Structures are given as structure tokens and as C-alpha cells.
N, C-alpha and C positions, 0 to 999 in steps of 0.2 A: 404440497412438497413436505417432505418427513424432514424429521430436526434432523437425523443423521443427514440426509442427502441434501439439507442446507446450510448445514456444517461442513460439509466438504464442499460444497462451491463458494463458499468463505475463505477456505484455505487456499482453494482452487484459483479465486482472483488473485489475493496476499500473494501467493508465488509466482503471479502474471507480472504483478503490481511491482515486487522485488525485483525479478529477472528484467525486466525496463528501467528501474532504477541503476540498477547495475549496469546495464548495455547503453543507457545512455550517459551514463556517469552524471549523474545527476547529486549520487550519494557513491562513498565508498563500502567495501566492506565492513571497514571499522562503524562507522558512522550507520550502516544496517543494522550493527549486529548490537552494537547502543541503543538505536532505536528501538527494535526487536526487545530488548531487554526490560525497558522501560513500559510497552506496551504489555508486556506481562503484569507487572504490576498495578498499572492503571486502568487497564482492561480497555482501551482506546483505539480509534480507528490507527493505522498507521500515518497515515499522512497527517493526521493533528499530532501525531507524535514529533516527526521531522518539523510540521513548524514550530511546535513548543520548543524544540532542543534547536531551533534556528539553522536549522541545517537545509532546508529550505527559506526559499523567500516568499511573499505572497502570490507574486507571479508564477512561479515554480507552481506552488501549490495550487492557483486557478487552473494551469492547462496541466497537472494531473489527472486535476477534478475529469477536466474534458475527456483526457486519456483514459479516464475508468470507465465514465462513464461509455463513452463509444466498443473500450475493450469488452462491454457488458453486453452491450448491445450486440456485437459479433459473435457471441458466442451463444447468444438466448435460439430458440428452435422457433 
């Protein structure tokens, strides 16, 4: 997989995660915007940033990791 296609896949997964977070009311738009600004500075995974900022707890983090794994498997060919 080329660098460009890897970058697209990561961005696409993050968009799916962001949509899920908002649709499931895990975080609100303001919290997501704050977390994304922190993510740009720290260059870390969004889920870790949400946990560091206490926008999600460990139980939610675990569930979101499970969701992320299932979402990744659903889109693989």
C-alpha cells in the first residue's frame, strides 16, 4: 500500500470514528473540535486524546477500540 493510500485510509477511518462519536452522543461537536486541535499538536490517536482530556472514560475507550476494530474489519476486502 502506498503512502498516499495509507494516509487516505487513516483519514477515512478517523472520519468514520468522528461520525460514530457524534451519532452515538459519546462527545459533542465542541469536545470533538477541542480534541482534534490537541491531536494536531500532539500527533496522537484521537481516542487517546479524548481519554487524556477526560471526554471519555476507560469503559468508553474500550468499547470504542472494539468498535474501531470491527469497523476496520467491515471495510477490508
